[in-house]
C-alpha angles and dihedrals in degrees: 000000000000113000130162138109132298125178106230119221105265093180095080113147093209120088104240111210102151134043113199127203118208138175126218092236090234126139119272112273095017106136100220113170126216088250092062091050088049090052088052092054098040102038097023100044102019095241123154093237142347111304095229126078092209134019124198110209123207094268091054095257112152115221129192113233122167112009110259090236086069127075111254126228107226112101119033113237093011105067102094095074102027148088121222124215120182128189120203110249132027104156136069126235089275091057092252119139111268134163096244099167114143118224088254091056092046090055094047093044090050090050100046091045090049092050093047093049087049092052092042107035095174094053120101124214122237145171117235086240090068092068101029139041092257138113091226123154089022097221133069105271091185092059092053105030110009134124131311089018104061118180117254122192113259112249092229095052124075120228112261117259109230112224117220 
């Protein structure tokens, strides 16, 4: 697991009002890397880059995807003012929605969402499924991160260092 500190770019010209959580819709335990998801988006969909700003791999490693200065591609009609975070997993072996987050992924997700909420205090946190007819991210985001309870980074845990 790679954890450390990264100063996020606070000079983003976009107004951020939503933070979206996604899953990769890959089977539990399948070790998909950020580079693979990027290939799906670039080669498979013809996009210029991965749609997500951050990807959390199975071991909890936080990877930088699309630069935060750029509009993401994660929720149709809601990309201009949002940041997108994806964890690897989200379905069981029968391709049914399942919260497959590892403990390391949970820790990293809690920390990165806390850091983003701290940096963008007017932003609300949502699951993809709140704006589209999808199961993604396969857990109840509002129960974990919703308003008025916004996640704050735990004082004892460092902010994840995003690998590029």
